[in-house]
C-alpha positions as CSV (number, residue, x, y, z in Angstrom):
1,X,-0.1,0.0,-0.1
2,X,3.0,2.2,1.0
3,X,4.5,1.7,-2.6
4,X,1.2,2.1,-4.4
5,X,1.1,6.0,-2.5
6,X,4.3,6.8,-3.2
7,X,4.2,5.9,-6.9
8,X,0.9,7.8,-7.2
9,X,2.4,10.8,-5.8
10,X,5.5,10.5,-8.0
11,X,3.1,10.4,-10.9
12,X,0.9,13.3,-9.8
13,X,4.5,15.7,-9.2
14,X,5.4,14.5,-12.8
15,X,1.9,15.6,-14.2
16,X,2.3,19.1,-12.4
17,X,5.6,19.5,-14.0
18,X,4.4,18.6,-17.4
19,X,1.7,21.1,-17.0
20,X,3.7,23.6,-15.8
21,X,6.5,23.2,-18.6
22,X,3.7,23.2,-21.3
23,X,2.0,26.5,-19.6
24,X,5.8,28.3,-20.1
25,X,6.9,26.8,-23.8
26,X,3.8,27.5,-25.2
27,X,4.0,31.3,-25.6
28,X,7.8,30.9,-26.1
29,X,7.4,28.4,-29.2
30,X,4.8,30.7,-30.5
31,X,7.1,33.6,-30.2
32,X,9.6,32.0,-32.1
33,X,7.4,30.6,-35.1
34,X,6.8,34.3,-35.7
35,X,9.6,36.0,-38.1
36,X,11.3,39.3,-37.1
37,X,9.8,41.0,-39.9
38,X,8.5,40.6,-43.3
39,X,9.5,42.1,-46.8
40,X,7.8,42.2,-50.1
41,X,9.5,41.4,-53.5
42,X,7.9,42.1,-57.0
43,X,8.1,39.2,-58.9
44,X,6.2,40.0,-62.2
45,X,4.8,43.6,-63.3
46,X,8.0,46.0,-62.7
47,X,8.8,48.5,-65.7
48,X,6.0,47.3,-67.9
49,X,5.1,49.3,-71.1
50,X,1.3,49.3,-71.4
51,X,0.1,50.4,-75.0
52,X,-2.8,53.1,-74.6
53,X,-4.9,51.6,-77.4
54,X,-4.6,48.0,-76.4
55,X,-5.4,48.1,-73.1
56,X,-4.0,44.4,-72.4
57,X,-4.9,42.4,-69.3
58,X,-1.5,42.1,-67.3
59,X,-0.7,40.1,-63.8
60,X,1.1,41.5,-60.9
61,X,2.6,39.2,-58.6
62,X,4.8,39.9,-55.3
63,X,6.3,37.6,-52.5
64,X,6.3,37.7,-49.2
65,X,9.3,36.4,-47.4
66,X,10.6,36.7,-43.7
67,X,13.7,37.6,-42.1
68,X,15.3,34.4,-42.8
69,X,14.2,34.7,-46.8
70,X,11.7,32.1,-46.4
71,X,8.5,32.5,-47.9
72,X,5.4,33.2,-45.4
73,X,1.9,31.7,-46.3
74,X,-1.5,33.2,-45.2
75,X,-0.3,37.1,-45.8
76,X,-2.8,39.4,-47.0
77,X,-1.5,41.8,-49.7
78,X,-3.2,44.8,-51.2
79,X,-2.4,46.2,-54.4
80,X,-3.7,49.9,-55.1
81,X,-4.2,52.2,-58.3
82,X,-3.8,55.7,-58.4
83,X,-7.6,57.4,-58.3
84,X,-6.5,59.8,-61.4
85,X,-3.8,60.4,-64.1
86,X,-2.2,56.9,-65.3
87,X,-4.1,54.5,-63.5
88,X,-6.5,51.3,-64.5
89,X,-8.8,49.3,-62.9
90,X,-8.9,45.2,-61.9
91,X,-11.5,42.8,-63.3
92,X,-13.7,43.4,-60.0
93,X,-14.3,47.0,-61.2
94,X,-11.8,48.7,-58.6
95,X,-8.5,50.1,-57.9
96,X,-7.9,47.8,-55.0
97,X,-7.4,44.3,-55.2
98,X,-6.7,41.8,-52.0
99,X,-4.8,38.6,-52.6
100,X,-3.9,36.0,-49.7
101,X,0.1,34.5,-50.4
102,X,-0.1,30.7,-51.1
103,X,2.6,28.2,-49.5
104,X,5.3,29.7,-52.0
105,X,4.6,33.0,-50.3
106,X,3.3,34.7,-53.8
107,X,0.5,36.8,-54.4
108,X,-1.2,37.6,-57.6
109,X,-3.5,40.1,-58.6
110,X,-4.7,39.1,-62.2
111,X,-6.6,41.2,-64.8
112,X,-5.2,44.7,-64.8
113,X,-6.1,46.8,-67.1
114,X,-4.7,50.2,-67.9
115,X,-6.8,53.4,-68.8
116,X,-6.1,55.7,-72.0
117,X,-3.9,58.3,-69.7
118,X,-0.4,58.3,-70.8
119,X,2.2,58.5,-68.0
120,X,4.0,56.4,-65.2
121,X,1.6,54.3,-63.6
122,X,2.9,53.6,-59.8
123,X,1.1,50.8,-58.2
124,X,1.2,50.7,-54.2
125,X,1.6,47.1,-52.6
126,X,1.2,46.6,-48.9
127,X,1.4,43.1,-47.0
128,X,0.5,42.4,-43.4
129,X,0.8,39.0,-41.8
130,X,0.5,38.8,-37.5
131,X,1.0,42.4,-36.7
132,X,3.8,43.0,-39.9
133,X,3.6,45.0,-42.2
134,X,5.8,45.8,-45.8
135,X,5.3,47.8,-48.7
136,X,6.7,48.0,-52.1
137,X,6.2,50.1,-55.1
138,X,5.6,48.5,-58.6
139,X,6.4,51.1,-61.6
140,X,4.9,50.5,-65.1
141,X,4.3,53.2,-68.1
142,X,1.2,54.0,-70.4
143,X,2.5,55.1,-73.6
144,X,0.4,56.2,-76.9
145,X,1.0,57.3,-80.1
146,X,2.7,60.3,-81.1
147,X,0.2,63.2,-82.2
148,X,0.0,63.8,-85.9
149,X,0.5,67.0,-86.7
150,X,-1.6,68.3,-89.8
151,X,-0.3,70.9,-92.0
152,X,-3.0,73.2,-93.2
153,X,-4.2,73.8,-96.7
154,X,-3.9,77.2,-98.2
155,X,-7.7,77.1,-100.3
156,X,-8.8,80.0,-101.9
157,X,-12.8,80.6,-102.4
158,X,-13.9,82.6,-105.3
159,X,-17.3,83.7,-106.7
160,X,-18.5,85.2,-110.2
161,X,-17.7,89.1,-110.3
162,X,-15.6,89.4,-107.3
163,X,-12.3,90.1,-106.9
164,X,-10.0,88.0,-104.8
165,X,-7.0,89.6,-103.4
166,X,-3.7,87.5,-102.5
167,X,-0.8,89.8,-101.3
168,X,2.6,88.2,-102.5
169,X,4.5,90.6,-100.6
170,X,5.2,94.3,-100.8
171,X,8.7,95.5,-100.2
172,X,9.3,99.4,-100.1
173,X,13.2,100.3,-99.9
174,X,14.3,103.3,-101.4
175,X,12.8,103.8,-104.9
176,X,11.9,100.1,-105.4
177,X,8.6,99.0,-105.4
178,X,6.5,95.6,-105.0
179,X,4.1,93.4,-107.0
180,X,0.5,92.5,-106.3
181,X,-1.5,89.5,-107.9
182,X,-5.2,89.7,-108.2
183,X,-7.7,87.8,-110.7
184,X,-11.3,87.3,-111.3
185,X,-13.2,84.2,-111.9
186,X,-16.0,85.7,-114.3
187,X,-15.3,82.8,-116.7
188,X,-13.3,80.0,-117.5
189,X,-11.1,81.9,-119.4
190,X,-9.8,84.7,-117.8
191,X,-6.2,84.7,-116.8
192,X,-4.7,86.3,-113.8
193,X,-3.4,89.9,-114.0
194,X,-0.1,90.9,-112.7
195,X,0.5,94.5,-112.1
196,X,4.1,96.2,-110.9
197,X,4.1,99.1,-109.4
198,X,7.1,101.7,-109.8
199,X,8.6,104.2,-107.2
200,X,6.2,105.4,-104.6
201,X,5.9,109.2,-105.0
202,X,3.6,111.0,-102.4
203,X,2.8,115.0,-103.3
204,X,-0.2,117.1,-103.5
205,X,-2.9,116.6,-105.9
206,X,-2.8,118.2,-109.5
């Protein structure tokens, strides 16, 4: 009987030690499983040039790693587009999209379509995991075709019986004269008349 009591006491003491040890070790083990920090690495989408006339859907991808460069699964990642200028939208019609990293630490935003405003498109990415956060910036470009400059055409409209004058140039320098060209469209056989003026003389009327 005495041996039985001693064995029971020993087992009870051992159980208490295990419980105490588990209470102490669990928070420590939990703390060791959390990374000291996380970081975002851009995997796909950096430096892409988008054609303003095509608006091709593209994907964005980032990777979340801990301080030992191990992938972090279950992190929440938000992709945010500018609200004006060069921007776009995701398939849900919004400028924000949230994704969760997989076992490889990857988060993908699919189907980004840019708008038709040429310029630099900066996409802000944030990640959060158990109170830790990280940020990254994905820079793309929206380019359009250069504007076509049209040369204006000089057109003259005439009507029968009306003179239409086109001044070719008048130069007054010393005794040099200028030239004036004018014509009429009273008939299809009419030909232009050219008059060359001589020196300009100013005086009292006779």
